[in-house]
C-alpha positions in Angstrom: -116.6 50.2 12.3 -116.1 53.1 9.9 -113.0 55.0 9.3 -115.0 58.2 9.2 -118.6 59.1 8.7 -119.5 57.6 5.3 -122.7 59.7 5.0 -120.4 62.8 4.8 -118.3 61.1 2.2 -121.3 60.1 0.1 -122.9 63.5 0.3 -119.6 65.2 -0.7 -119.2 62.9 -3.6 -122.8 63.3 -4.7 -122.6 67.1 -4.5 -119.3 67.2 -6.5 -120.6 64.8 -9.2 -123.9 66.6 -9.5 -122.3 70.0 -9.8 -119.4 68.8 -12.0 -116.9 69.9 -9.4 -113.6 68.3 -8.8 -112.3 70.1 -5.7 -113.3 69.5 -2.1 -112.2 71.6 0.9 -112.7 69.9 4.2 -112.3 71.3 7.7 -111.4 69.0 10.6 -109.8 69.4 14.0 -106.1 68.5 14.0 -106.6 65.3 16.0 -108.8 63.8 13.3 -106.9 65.2 10.3 -104.8 62.1 9.5 -107.8 59.7 9.5 -109.7 62.2 7.3 -106.8 62.3 4.9 -106.5 58.5 4.7 -110.3 58.1 4.3 -110.4 60.5 1.4 -107.4 58.9 -0.2 -109.0 55.5 0.2 -112.6 56.2 -0.9 -112.7 59.3 -3.1 -112.0 58.9 -6.8 -108.7 60.3 -8.1 -110.5 63.0 -10.1 -111.6 64.7 -6.9 -108.8 66.9 -5.5 -109.1 67.9 -1.9 -107.6 70.4 0.5 -107.6 69.8 4.2 -107.9 72.7 6.6 -107.3 72.4 10.3 -109.9 73.8 12.7 -108.0 74.4 16.0 -109.8 73.2 19.1 -107.5 75.1 21.5 -106.2 72.0 23.1 -104.4 69.8 20.5 -101.8 71.5 18.3 -98.6 69.9 17.0 -96.6 71.8 19.6 -98.6 71.1 22.7 -100.8 68.0 22.5 -98.4 66.0 24.5 -98.2 68.4 27.5 -101.4 67.2 29.2 -104.0 64.4 29.2 -106.6 66.5 27.4 -104.3 66.5 24.5 -102.6 63.0 24.7 -105.8 60.9 25.1 -107.5 62.1 21.9 -104.3 61.7 19.9 -103.7 58.2 21.3 -107.2 57.2 20.6 -106.9 58.4 17.0 -103.6 56.5 16.5 -105.3 53.4 17.8 -108.2 53.9 15.4 -106.0 54.4 12.4 -104.0 51.3 13.2 -107.2 49.3 13.6 -108.8 50.5 10.4 -105.6 49.9 8.4 -105.4 46.3 9.8 -109.0 45.7 8.9 -108.3 46.9 5.4 -110.8 49.8 5.7 -108.1 52.4 5.1 -105.4 52.1 2.5 -102.1 53.8 3.1 -98.5 54.1 1.9 -95.8 54.2 4.6 -94.7 57.7 3.7 -98.2 59.0 4.1 -98.3 58.2 7.7 -95.6 60.7 8.5 -97.1 63.8 6.7 
């Protein structure tokens, strides 16, 4: 199991290294944002700085995801995946990072 698509991570790292860039902007829907953040913090070298931008899917926002199953199920699934990957050691984290 992979925390996120590693081919994406490799291609981003390869591009940044080849072009002598140190900044990465990544777009992801809000449900997957925490896993993306933890994946980047775990696997990208410290010299790469990244900015995360939310792409809204119209269903899951911080103020409405809990109002219906279409919002709750994806969020619950993501929380379960993050817990699983942290327990497997595939994602590193610091406790304060989980509450960002």
